[in-house]
C-alpha positions, 0 to 999 in steps of 0.5 A: 462615246466608247469604253473598253468596259462596254466594248461591243455592247456600247450601243446598248447603253444608249440613250443614256438619259431616259426620255422624259425622265425627271431631272433626278433620273437623268442625273442618276443615269449619267452618274451610273454611266460615268461610274460603270465606265471606270471613274470613282463615285466621288470623281463623277460627283465632282465632275457633275456638281463641281464647286465654284472654282473662279479665280476669286475662290481660294483653292489649290491649283491642282483642284482648280485645274481638275475642275477646269479640265472637266469643264471643257467637256462636261457641263455642270448640273446646277442646284438646288440639290443635296445629293446622297450617293452610295455604291454599297461600300462608301456613302456620301453627300454633296451640296450644289455650288450655291448651298441652296438645300439644308443638309445637317449631320451628326457623328456620335461617340460610338461611330454612328453618322446621321445625315438628313435634311433637318436637325432633330430627326433622331435625338441623342443625349448631348454627351453621346454627340461627338460632332454636329455639322452641315454640308457647305456649298460644293462640299462633300461628306463621305463615310468609307465603311470598309475603312470605318472612317469619315473622309474629309472633303479636302482629302477626297478632292486632293487625292482625286485632283492629283490622280492625273496630270490635269494641271499640265494637260491644261497648260499644254492644250488650252487655247485662248484668244489673248496672246496667242495670235498677232492682231490682224488688220481689221475689216474696215467698217464701211461707214458709207453703207452703215445706215443701209445695213442697220435697216437690213437688220431692223435697227431703229432710232429708238433702239440706238437711243434707249438700248445701245447708247446707254450700254456703250456709255455706262456699261449698264443694261438700260432701265425702263418703267411701266409695263409692255403694252405694245403689240405681240410680235405675231400681232404687230403690223411691223416687221419683227426680228425672230428674237421677238417671238420668244419669251424667257423662262424663269424660276418660281417656287419649284427652284429659286432664281440666283442673286447675280449681284450679291452671289455673283461669285458662284456665277460664270460666263466662261465657256469652252468650244471645239471638238470634244473627246470621248467622255468616258476617257481622260487624255490631254486632248480632252482640254484642247478647246478654245476657252472663252471668258464670255460669249461676246467676241469683238470684231478684232477677236473674230479676225484673230480666230480667222487668222488661226493656222493650226492643223489641230484646230481648224476653223471654217467660215460659212455664209448664212444668206438666202436669195432675196429676189426669189418669187417664193421667199419661203422656199428661198429661205428653206433652200438657204437653210439647207445649204447652210446646214449642208456646208456645216456638216461638210466642214465638220467632216473635213475636220473643222473644230469651229464653225463661224456662221457669218452674214457679213456678205449680205447684199442687194441680192442676198439677204441674211438668214435670221441669225437665231434660225441659222444657229438653231438650224446648224446646231440641230443639223449637227446634232441629228448627224451625230456631229455636234460634239465635233465642233463649236459654233461662233455666230458673226452677225449684224443682227444681235444687239440686245441682251435677249438676242445673245441669250437666245443665240447661246441657248440654241447653240452658239458658243460665241457671238460677234455682233459686228454691226453693233460695234460699228454702230457705237463707233458711228454714234460717237462720230455723230456726237451721241457718245462723248468724243473723249471716250476711247472706242475700246472703252465704249466697246468694253462698256457694251460687252460689260452690259451684255455680260451683266444681262446674260448673268441676270437672264441665267439667274432668273432660271436659277442657273449659275454657269453659261455652260449649263445654259448653253443649248438648254433652250430655256424659252417659250415661243409665242406665235411660231408654227409648231412644226417650225419650232419642232424642226429648229427649236426642238423641245421648245413650247409653242402653245398657240402655233403661228407663223412659219418659214414663209412669214419669217422670210417675208418679214426678213425681206421687208427689212431687206427691201427697205434697206436697199430702197433708193435714198441718201446713204451715210447718216443714221436715217432710220425709222423711229421705232415706237417699241418703248414709247408710243409714236404716231405710225410706230408700233401699236400700243394699248395706252396711247393719247386717245385711250388715255384722254378718253379714260381720264375724261370719263372718270373726271366727269363721270361720263359714261359716253367717254368711257364707252369710247375708251372701251371701244378704242381698247376692245375694237382692235381689228386693225391694230391687234395687240393682245391674244384676247383681241382675237377672241369673241363671245359665243352668244347664248340666251340673252337676259335682261340686265336687270336680272344680273348681279349688281355692280356693287357686288362685282367691284368687290372682286377688283383690286389695285395692283401692287405698287409700293409707297416709294415707287409711287407717292404717299398721295397716290398710294393713299388715294387708291386705298381710300377708293377701294376701301370705300367700295368694298374692294381691296388695294395692295401695299406693294413691297414697301411697307406701310405707315402704321398711322394708316391702321388707325380708323378715324370716325367719319373717314374711309380707312387708308389701310391697304387690305392686301399687304405684300410680302416680297423677297426684300421683306421691306417693312414686313413686321408683326404689326404690318402682318397683323393688320392685313385681310390678305397677305400676298407672297410675291414670287414674281412680277409680270414686268420682271419675273425672276428679279427683285424689285428695285427702288432708285436711291433718289426715291428713298427719302427719309420717310421711305427709308423709315418705312422700309427700315433702310438708309436714306438715299441708298438704292434698294434692290430686293434679292431675286429669290425669297431666301426662305423659299427654295422649293414648294415645301419652303413656300408651304412653310412661309404660307404657314408662317404668315397664317400664324402671324395673323390667324384667319388671314387669307394668303395669296401667292403671286406668280407670272404666266409661263409654260408650266405655271399650272403645275406650280399653281397646283403646288400652291394649292396643296401648300394651303394658299387661299388664292393664286394670282397669275400675272401677265407679262405686260404688268407694270413696274416702277423700274426694270431692265428693258429686256425684262419688260419686253422679253420675259413671261407670257400673256395672262390668257395662256397662264389663266387657261393653263392654271384653270385646267390643271387645278380642275384636272387635279381636283384642286380648284374648289379650294383656291381662288384664281386671280389675274392681272396685266393690262386689264382695262375693260369689262370685256377683259374681265369677262374673258378672264372670268370665262378662262377661270379667273375670279378676281382681277387686278388693275394697276396701270389703269388705276394710275391713269385714272389718277392722272398718269399719261405714261411718260415712262419716267417712274424710275427717274422720279420725274413724274410731272403728275405727282404720282411716281415721284417722291419730289415734294414739289411734284407731289403737290401737283397730284390731282387724283381723287378716290372717286376717279378710281371708284368711277372707273371700277363701276364703269368696268362693272357695268360693262361686265354686267352688259356682257353677262346679260348678253351671255345669259349669266345672272351671277358672276360666279356662274360665269367662272370657267365657262370657257365654252362661251369663247371662240376665235374670231372667224375672219382674221385677215392679218397675215401673221395672226391667221396662223394662231390656234387657241384650241389649247386655251379653250379646252374644258376639263372633264367635270362629269364627276362633279368636281368644281371649276371655281372655289367653293370652300375654304382651305383647311385650318392647320393651326389648331394644334399649334404649340403657341395656343398652349403657351398663350393659355399659360401666359394669358394673365401675364400678357393682360397685366404686363407682368413678368412670367416664364415657362419651360417646355420641351420642343421637337422639330415638328413644332414649327413657327413657335412664338408667332401666334403669340406675337400676333396676340400681343401685337393686336393688344398692344400694337407695334411697341408690344410688351416691355422688354423681358416680360415673357421668357419661354425656355425650350429644350430639344430641337426646334422646327422651322421658323422658330421665333418668326416675327417675334414681338417685343417683350418676348424672349425665346431661349432654346437649349438644343438646336434649331432648323432653318429660318430662326428669327425670320422677320424678328420684330423686337423680340429676343432669341437665345440658342444655347449648346446643351450642358454636357456636350463634348464638342466645342460649341464654336466649332459645331452647328446649332442653327440652320440656314437663313437666320434673321431673314428680313429682321427689323428689330430685336436681338439674337445670341447663338452659342455655336455656328449657324448655316448659310445666308446668316442675317440676309436682309437684316435691317436693325437687329443685333446678332452674335454668332460664333461661326 
């Protein structure tokens, strides 16, 4: 990087980004560098936050060429972001490509412009306002004070996109695979050795059947169900690929995931690779890059690249192999990596613009370096040598075949990946009749690529990232079970909290597969191990749920057999030979044992238990009601899941246990979320993420959406329901606080909990949840259950709850927030030992999902997504539902078995009350004699840290959250309208309103719902007339019979969850602007609305009526 502006002082500018600076600080550093080097501020902003410019977007060819030119050497900064910038002469604002931040502006008749994150910051009489507007996705608002005018987005970008010949430079210099080179002769697939090579790279039959075959056949990533109860890679007795030691990170609360289905237009897998030019200059050579439409290269593509003979784009192949016959595998692997990195550096210094890292030449004497390790080593090696900008990296490997593999390779340095063995394997599957003979091989390969592309987009979207260029080299993963020194060397800035294995063990695992591949056997057919990663198999991967544990638990609860439960508990807890979970390596530090008679009774302990969130839809009515009856009978809680609930269950019948779920979930799809639903809850749970698939929305296959389910969810029978990954009213921690406030207004006195999933940093998010006035935070483990989820999400996203609970407890205590919020956890919790470990780490409440299903008869067929559950649990088939044999007492017995086991351990540790045990992490330690060759390197010291509480700060919840509803405007309204509410007589009032008046009409709706139920009041009974600027969530969950009329303007989330009321927004009389050309309402109106009407005399913001399920709405733009 150089610039004549800085000259000899250029080195003084480095580092450009302040180490450990915030994302905003880093953005500001980069913008300042670009502007100081000579670009205008709008030009630099267009480079850094480009609008989406795919071919489906209507824009000029010059502007598209500008964006593509700069994309070849500058990665975009993703949102959510509303950025304001100034150099003292111009001042402007721009919005990210997704439009995820509110940004409103007004211009007055006397030339004053005000831009802010909400409407009503400054009030003006209507006749003084010339224009009201909002920033749109990717658009720019600019005031030029020297010229005294507002410069339009079109004028700004038209001028900048034509100041250099960007279009001509692109046309003359861009390199593309298609059409440039004749297709060379492909390398033969060597069918006679394919089984050998598949074994060498760790393929198994289960993987071919459940992963590769569906992708080649349908072009879709395979879907599974239930949670991941298999052993963590670092605890497995099987040889594991390095890929399996990483977990995907995901967005929750602080920024939203993106919806790759409904908002795929803003997403892109396009990338550029090759030698990058000087960032502070602009020439035609800057775009002399290889443009890849996506990162997956076919075997033909890789041969085309090798055939390139251009002096200005040299391509070099280097082998990623190591000696397989060395007596010291670790040293041999180290030597192989060192040679690989040295070869890469030499190739780049020799002018290579593209390096192909290849393991094709692996043999009996040479083993392949794990492709992820090879990629990361080369990337880091070039980076440290200052050569990373001089060359791109293509990986040619037989190892990658799953979505996670491609994501990791791209995340740690690869610009493109050629999974040559996966393509050969698909050909072989067709030859063996596993894929239709009539399908063209090209179509099968294209389907596989399409499935991987969709999976990468979904993985990126979980982090809220829209383009592969932003995701590339970002390393958005956490290592679970890798040595910290190893991670710091090759996967810099990646978290590895519990350390683990290093090069020696990785080499050993690689050579186990290599030795197996070259062991004497007949070659040719697919004679592979079964696997057992997804389904339990004898001699396969270890699973917590297996025939022994399932049968013992079911026998125990059906026969009230304590001995059978003890055998079940022992089978789960005694994992010395077959480790599965981190807690299997924990042991208790005994203290002063007391008599069990002194310990809190089981009847009190079970009140801390709840069932997992499973919707009526994912499971049958019979199973759903069975859990509710069981938990209500013992004073515990069941959870509706995200599918709504039949209002008949709210009616308590004399002599019968209530079937009303005490916990009602509010998820991103808002299925069945009405004011009546919210008003009948003891606890409302905001589902930010789910253990089995954080960063994604729930999904219910169409065959499960029966007439009954469609009615509950306000949807259409037979149509698959997929919730959006984000809550469209939660794009920040402030938005979450707003939804918490909304829900507390919908049912004053209700507890509000927020469900998160364990990952690095979840403690900080939990602290924000506490500050947002939530009463409880739930930390789910990565192994939570699901009715339907992509297999890659089940296996590769999220972390064990042991890490999440420990981090959350420590952060909450350190920030003196622990006293105001309850901490809950769930995820494969099965025994009293699990409960006690969670409590000692900091949890106070505990969820049971899969285990509750097992007590009702589930045998983990893992066919929930197919609706073919033969036990009548996870199905809507009327005939299968008749087979349901579960009973409430089965669940009750299970809960009491666990509670009694908890009591026994409490007595052993000297605790009389459960609350005294919470957060006492000093009673936990690591097992002393760990013989497992991988597990012995684990370090749990970070989990067992007890925060300093010498100042008396609490380590558990000791008092309730603040009540922030006392000054709500609705209380005044209710006082004025109480006679009309009681008599159902028509009445109207007029009131001023300001943007500090949030969620107006919601407490009133709860009052009416409690009195009159779902039907509310007759239409038009109450009319509330407001003048001014309404705050967030105006008319949220508005009940039937209420009409809100607002003359003025509103902010975001108007009519959220509208439940039968009517909302009218009117442009003020005397306004000089045309109503249909000006903004009167904010973003995400009618989100999750189910019934009612809305009339808007003006324009609304982004995502209007998203997830609308039955309201009538009229808007003018």
